[in-house]
C-alpha positions, 0 to 999 in steps of 0.5 A, spaced: 259 394 501 255 388 504 258 383 509 261 376 506 259 372 503 256 375 497 256 373 490 255 377 484 249 375 480 252 376 473 259 372 474 256 366 477 250 365 473 251 361 467 247 362 461 241 357 460 243 354 467 238 357 471 232 362 470 234 369 473 228 368 478 230 361 480 238 363 481 235 368 486 231 364 489 237 359 490 241 364 493 235 366 498 235 359 500 242 359 502 242 365 505 247 368 500 245 376 499 244 378 492 249 384 491 249 388 485 256 391 482 255 398 480 259 403 477 262 406 484 264 399 485 268 398 478 271 405 479 274 403 486 276 396 483 280 400 478 283 405 483 285 399 487 289 396 481 292 402 479 295 403 486 297 396 486 301 397 480 296 392 476 293 396 471 
């Protein structure tokens, strides 16, 4: 997992606000690494929620 700060591209990008490449360039200019949320991350989140009794 990357060190903070990191952003999830699909979550923060609003449709029509920035073309994807422009958004990635904005992250780069602000020294914010791009993070790809994958199936393993999702499964880990699900397990954590189950352990906390929130799922």
